[in-house]
C-alpha positions as a Markdown table, in Angstrom:
| # | Residue | x | y | z |
|---|---|---|---|---|
| 1 | Met | 40.3 | 78.0 | 43.1 |
| 2 | Asn | 38.3 | 81.2 | 43.0 |
| 3 | Val | 37.4 | 82.3 | 39.4 |
| 4 | Gly | 38.3 | 86.0 | 40.1 |
| 5 | Leu | 41.7 | 85.0 | 41.4 |
| 6 | Leu | 42.3 | 82.8 | 38.4 |
| 7 | Arg | 41.4 | 85.6 | 36.0 |
| 8 | Gln | 43.9 | 87.9 | 37.8 |
| 9 | Arg | 46.6 | 85.3 | 37.5 |
| 10 | Met | 45.9 | 84.9 | 33.8 |
| 11 | Ser | 46.1 | 88.6 | 33.3 |
| 12 | Ala | 49.4 | 88.8 | 35.2 |
| 13 | Ala | 50.9 | 85.9 | 33.2 |
| 14 | Leu | 50.0 | 87.6 | 30.0 |
| 15 | Glu | 51.5 | 90.9 | 31.2 |
| 16 | Thr | 54.7 | 89.1 | 32.3 |
| 17 | Ala | 55.0 | 87.4 | 28.9 |
| 18 | Met | 54.6 | 90.8 | 27.1 |
| 19 | Arg | 57.5 | 92.1 | 29.1 |
| 20 | Thr | 59.8 | 89.4 | 27.7 |
| 21 | Arg | 59.4 | 90.7 | 24.2 |
| 22 | Glu | 59.7 | 87.1 | 22.9 |
| 23 | Ala | 57.0 | 86.7 | 20.2 |
| 24 | Ser | 56.6 | 82.9 | 20.7 |
| 25 | Ala | 56.3 | 83.3 | 24.5 |
| 26 | Ile | 53.7 | 86.0 | 24.1 |
| 27 | Ala | 51.7 | 84.0 | 21.6 |
| 28 | Leu | 51.7 | 80.8 | 23.6 |
| 29 | Thr | 50.7 | 82.6 | 26.8 |
| 30 | Ala | 47.9 | 84.4 | 24.9 |
| 31 | Asp | 46.6 | 81.2 | 23.5 |
| 32 | Arg | 46.7 | 79.5 | 27.0 |
| 33 | Thr | 44.9 | 82.6 | 28.5 |
| 34 | Lys | 42.3 | 82.5 | 25.7 |
| 35 | Ala | 41.6 | 78.8 | 26.4 |
| 36 | Met | 41.3 | 79.3 | 30.1 |
| 37 | Ala | 39.1 | 82.4 | 29.6 |
| 38 | Val | 36.7 | 80.5 | 27.3 |
| 39 | Ala | 36.5 | 77.7 | 29.9 |
| 40 | Leu | 35.6 | 80.3 | 32.6 |
| 41 | Ala | 33.2 | 82.3 | 30.5 |
| 42 | Gly | 29.9 | 82.8 | 32.2 |
| 43 | Leu | 31.1 | 82.0 | 35.7 |
| 44 | Pro | 30.9 | 84.7 | 38.4 |
| 45 | Asp | 34.1 | 85.9 | 40.0 |
| 46 | Asp | 33.2 | 84.4 | 43.4 |
| 47 | Ala | 32.6 | 80.9 | 42.0 |
| 48 | Glu | 35.0 | 78.1 | 43.0 |
| 49 | Val | 36.4 | 75.7 | 40.3 |
| 50 | Glu | 38.9 | 73.0 | 40.0 |
| 51 | Val | 41.4 | 73.9 | 37.3 |
| 52 | Asp | 42.0 | 70.2 | 36.4 |
| 53 | Ala | 38.2 | 69.7 | 36.0 |
| 54 | Leu | 37.6 | 72.5 | 33.5 |
| 55 | Asp | 36.3 | 71.3 | 30.2 |
| 56 | Leu | 34.9 | 72.7 | 26.9 |
| 57 | Pro | 32.2 | 71.6 | 24.4 |
| 58 | Thr | 33.3 | 70.8 | 20.9 |
| 59 | Arg | 32.4 | 74.2 | 19.5 |
| 60 | Ala | 34.3 | 76.2 | 22.2 |
| 61 | Ala | 37.3 | 73.9 | 21.8 |
| 62 | Ala | 37.3 | 74.5 | 18.1 |
| 63 | Thr | 37.2 | 78.3 | 18.8 |
| 64 | Val | 40.2 | 78.0 | 21.1 |
| 65 | Leu | 42.2 | 75.9 | 18.7 |
| 66 | Gly | 41.2 | 77.8 | 15.6 |
| 67 | Phe | 39.7 | 74.8 | 13.9 |
| 68 | His | 36.3 | 74.0 | 12.6 |
| 69 | Pro | 34.1 | 72.0 | 15.0 |
| 70 | Glu | 33.9 | 69.1 | 12.6 |
| 71 | His | 37.8 | 68.9 | 12.5 |
| 72 | Val | 37.8 | 68.7 | 16.3 |
| 73 | Arg | 35.3 | 65.8 | 16.1 |
| 74 | Arg | 37.6 | 64.1 | 13.5 |
| 75 | Leu | 40.6 | 64.5 | 15.9 |
| 76 | Ile | 38.5 | 62.9 | 18.6 |
| 77 | Arg | 37.3 | 60.0 | 16.5 |
| 78 | Ser | 40.8 | 59.3 | 15.2 |
| 79 | Gly | 42.2 | 59.2 | 18.8 |
| 80 | Arg | 44.4 | 62.2 | 18.5 |
| 81 | Leu | 42.3 | 64.1 | 21.0 |
| 82 | Arg | 40.6 | 62.7 | 24.1 |
| 83 | Ala | 37.1 | 63.6 | 25.0 |
| 84 | Arg | 34.0 | 62.2 | 26.6 |
| 85 | Arg | 30.6 | 62.1 | 25.1 |
| 86 | Ile | 27.8 | 63.8 | 27.0 |
| 87 | Gly | 24.4 | 63.8 | 25.3 |
| 88 | Gly | 24.9 | 64.5 | 21.6 |
| 89 | Asp | 28.2 | 66.3 | 21.9 |
| 90 | Tyr | 31.8 | 65.8 | 23.2 |
| 91 | Arg | 33.4 | 67.5 | 26.2 |
| 92 | Leu | 37.1 | 68.0 | 26.1 |
| 93 | Ala | 39.2 | 68.6 | 29.2 |
| 94 | Leu | 41.2 | 71.8 | 29.0 |
| 95 | Asp | 44.4 | 69.8 | 29.9 |
| 96 | Asp | 44.0 | 67.7 | 26.8 |
| 97 | Leu | 44.1 | 70.9 | 24.6 |
| 98 | Trp | 47.5 | 72.1 | 25.8 |
| 99 | Pro | 49.5 | 69.7 | 23.5 |
| 100 | Leu | 47.7 | 71.0 | 20.4 |
| 101 | Ile | 48.2 | 74.6 | 21.5 |
| 102 | Glu | 51.9 | 74.1 | 22.3 |
| 103 | Ala | 52.5 | 72.2 | 19.0 |
| 104 | Arg | 52.0 | 75.6 | 17.1 |
| 105 | Tyr | 55.1 | 76.9 | 18.7 |
| 106 | Arg | 57.5 | 74.0 | 18.3 |
| 107 | Glu | 60.3 | 74.0 | 15.8 |
| 108 | Pro | 59.3 | 72.9 | 12.2 |
| 109 | Gly | 59.2 | 69.1 | 11.8 |
| 110 | Arg | 58.2 | 68.5 | 15.4 |
| 111 | Arg | 54.5 | 69.5 | 15.1 |
| 112 | Arg | 52.9 | 66.1 | 15.2 |
| 113 | Val | 50.9 | 65.3 | 18.3 |
| 114 | Ala | 50.9 | 61.6 | 19.4 |
| 115 | Arg | 47.7 | 59.6 | 19.6 |
| 116 | Arg | 46.0 | 59.4 | 22.9 |
| 117 | Arg | 45.0 | 56.0 | 24.3 |
């Protein structure tokens, strides 16, 4: 998919969520948009990417999730977050971050994210 088109779709999704006036819908869409924008940072608008193949380094994933990078590494080592090791750091697929982002907006008592295997 074209990066410029993907950015336009993210912007439209955020605009649509803001029209609903539901706080949780706006916040969830904003968090998803932020994650996608961080994954696309530095790419020109005419670049082609596969959305399923987008990934982030540990530090960027921590920024998206609002965690310290070491906490993200602990989540990886404990099996709660899937990642692959490249060089001296981990790379996390963007799709693997969605459950942690969505857990923020679930009802109390249902926040736990299952371990990945």
